[in-house]
C-alpha positions in Angstrom: -17.7 -11.4 -59.2 -14.3 -11.1 -57.9 -11.9 -8.8 -58.6 -7.8 -8.8 -57.5 -6.7 -5.4 -57.0 -3.0 -5.0 -55.9 -1.4 -1.8 -54.2 -5.0 -1.2 -52.0 -4.1 -0.3 -48.8 -4.2 3.4 -50.0 -4.5 6.2 -53.3 -5.6 4.3 -56.6 -5.7 1.1 -55.1 -7.9 1.8 -52.2 -10.2 3.7 -53.7 -10.8 1.5 -56.1 -11.6 -1.4 -54.5 -13.7 0.8 -52.2 -15.6 1.1 -55.7 -16.2 -2.1 -56.7 -16.9 -3.1 -53.1 -20.3 -0.5 -53.4 -21.2 -2.3 -56.7 -21.5 -6.0 -54.9 -18.2 -7.3 -55.6 -16.0 -9.1 -53.5 -12.9 -7.4 -53.3 -9.2 -9.6 -53.2 -6.5 -7.0 -52.3 -2.5 -7.5 -52.4 -0.5 -4.9 -51.0 3.4 -4.5 -48.7 1.4 -2.5 -46.3 -1.1 -3.3 -43.6 -5.3 -3.6 -44.5 -7.0 -0.5 -44.7 -10.4 -1.3 -45.1 -13.3 -2.5 -43.2 -15.7 -4.6 -45.3 -16.8 -8.3 -45.3 -16.1 -8.3 -48.5 -12.6 -7.5 -49.0 -9.7 -10.1 -48.4 -6.3 -8.4 -47.5 -3.3 -10.5 -48.0 0.2 -8.7 -47.2 2.6 -9.7 -49.8 5.5 -8.1 -52.0 4.2 -8.4 -55.7 7.9 -8.7 -56.7 8.7 -12.1 -54.9 6.9 -14.3 -56.8 7.2 -16.6 -53.9 4.5 -14.6 -51.4 1.9 -14.4 -53.8 -1.0 -15.9 -52.4 -3.3 -18.4 -54.3 -6.6 -16.7 -55.0 -9.2 -18.9 -57.3 -12.5 -17.8 -59.2 -10.9 -14.5 -59.9 -12.9 -12.6 -62.8 -11.2 -9.1 -63.1 -7.3 -8.5 -62.4 -6.4 -4.8 -61.6 -2.6 -4.3 -61.3 -2.1 -1.4 -59.7 0.6 -1.4 -57.2 3.8 0.5 -58.1 6.4 2.8 -56.5 8.0 6.2 -58.3 11.7 7.2 -58.0 11.8 4.6 -55.5 15.8 3.0 -56.1 14.1 -0.4 -57.7 11.4 1.2 -59.7 11.7 -2.1 -62.6 11.5 -4.2 -59.9 8.5 -3.1 -58.1 6.4 -1.6 -60.8 7.1 -3.7 -63.9 8.7 -7.4 -62.6 6.0 -7.1 -59.4 3.0 -6.6 -62.4 4.0 -9.8 -65.0 4.2 -11.5 -61.9 0.5 -10.5 -60.9 -0.7 -11.1 -64.3 1.1 -14.8 -65.0 -0.4 -15.6 -61.4 -3.8 -14.5 -62.0 -4.6 -13.3 -65.1 -4.8 -16.6 -66.9 -7.5 -18.2 -65.1 -10.4 -20.1 -67.0 -13.2 -17.5 -65.0 -11.1 -13.9 -65.8 -12.8 -12.1 -68.3 -10.6 -9.0 -68.0 -7.5 -7.1 -66.7 -6.3 -3.7 -66.7 -2.8 -2.7 -65.7 -1.4 0.5 -64.3 0.9 2.6 -66.8 1.7 6.2 -66.5 1.3 9.0 -68.5 5.1 9.1 -68.3 5.6 5.7 -70.2 4.4 7.6 -73.4 6.5 11.3 -73.0 9.5 10.0 -71.1 9.3 13.0 -69.0 9.9 11.9 -65.5 12.3 10.0 -63.3 14.3 7.4 -65.4 13.7 4.0 -64.2 9.8 5.0 -63.8 9.8 5.7 -66.9 11.6 2.9 -68.0 9.2 0.4 -65.4 5.8 2.4 -67.2 7.0 2.0 -70.5 7.4 -1.8 -70.6 4.2 -2.2 -68.8 2.3 -1.4 -71.8 4.3 -3.5 -74.5 3.8 -5.9 -71.4 0.0 -5.6 -71.5 -0.3 -5.7 -75.9 1.5 -9.1 -75.2 -0.8 -10.2 -72.2 -3.7 -9.2 -74.6 -2.8 -11.2 -77.5 -2.2 -14.1 -75.4 -5.6 -13.9 -73.5 -7.5 -13.0 -76.8 -8.5 -16.4 -78.1 -10.6 -17.1 -74.8 -12.7 -13.7 -75.5 -10.7 -12.0 -72.5 -9.6 -8.4 -72.7 -6.5 -6.7 -71.9 -5.7 -3.0 -71.6 -3.4 -0.3 -69.5 -4.5 3.5 -68.1 -2.0 5.7 -68.6 -2.8 8.7 -66.1 -1.8 12.2 -65.9 -1.7 13.8 -62.3 -3.7 12.6 -59.7 -4.4 14.1 -56.5 -2.9 11.4 -54.4 -0.3 11.3 -51.0 2.6 10.6 -53.7 1.8 13.9 -55.4 2.1 16.0 -52.7 5.4 17.5 -53.1 3.6 19.1 -56.0 0.3 19.6 -55.2 1.1 21.2 -51.9 4.2 23.7 -53.5 2.3 26.3 -54.6 4.9 27.5 -57.2 5.4 24.4 -58.5 1.2 23.5 -58.6 0.8 26.8 -60.3 3.9 25.7 -63.1 1.5 22.6 -63.1 -1.6 24.1 -64.1 -0.1 26.5 -66.5 0.5 23.5 -69.3 -2.5 21.4 -68.1 -5.4 23.0 -70.5 -8.2 21.5 -68.4 -6.7 23.3 -65.2 -7.3 20.2 -62.9 -5.7 17.1 -62.2 -8.3 13.7 -61.6 -8.8 13.0 -57.9 -8.6 9.1 -56.8 -12.4 8.4 -56.7 -12.5 9.7 -60.8 -9.5 7.0 -61.7 -11.5 4.2 -59.9 -15.0 5.2 -62.0 -12.7 4.9 -65.1 -11.0 1.4 -64.3 -14.4 0.1 -63.1 -15.0 1.3 -66.7 -12.7 0.0 -68.7 -13.1 -3.6 -66.6 -17.0 -3.6 -66.7 -18.3 -2.3 -69.2 -15.7 -2.3 -72.0 -16.5 -5.2 -74.6 -14.5 -5.0 -77.5 -11.1 -2.5 -76.5 -8.9 -5.2 -76.0 -4.7 -4.1 -76.4 -4.9 -0.5 -75.9 -3.4 2.3 -73.6 -5.5 4.8 -72.6 -3.9 8.3 -71.6 -5.8 10.1 -69.8 -4.2 13.6 -68.3 -6.6 16.6 -68.7 -4.9 17.5 -72.2 -2.1 17.7 -70.8 0.5 16.0 -73.0 -1.2 16.0 -75.9 -1.7 19.6 -75.9 1.2 20.9 -73.5 3.7 17.8 -72.6 6.3 19.2 -69.3 7.0 17.2 -66.1 7.0 19.4 -63.1 9.1 18.5 -59.7 11.0 19.9 -56.6 14.6 19.8 -57.8 
């Protein structure tokens, strides 16, 4: 079985690629950075998903995880929204595809974060529903995942600051954030184990939004 994952050089994308490799999948990764995974079943393409012309031709894909994105980059709309649309439109409609998953964000629901980031991730949820409608007649699933806090490099401005971390934990009911490996398990479940849910955005944030929504970041 073959899966395409964008943003595999680090963070959630890398952890997910490693998870699928361990499960026996052939993994195709796209990232603007060089490869950081050394495995005979991993194939890396260095490309910018926001540019259609850079996307490689990959055949026989069974699953797609549109994960790559940036936060407060100055071009979040192009990187996150346009890049994901480019990815899904190029790879998600191949005849062998069984399921797709888009990495949205809890911020898409709460509105609490950087303006362009919120807009880009909110757009992804609407786009996911549009894709789910289009592929349903073929029995293909498409969902999105909206994550709250994750222990990644990009979140170190909060996780490495004791004062800000204390503030975050005060408004997080389960008093924890996910790590990248836990996210990878969710991705595997939603793409491989799930057989009936489609057109849905799944919020996973340790209870923060529904029980006590806020956003903490350095001023």
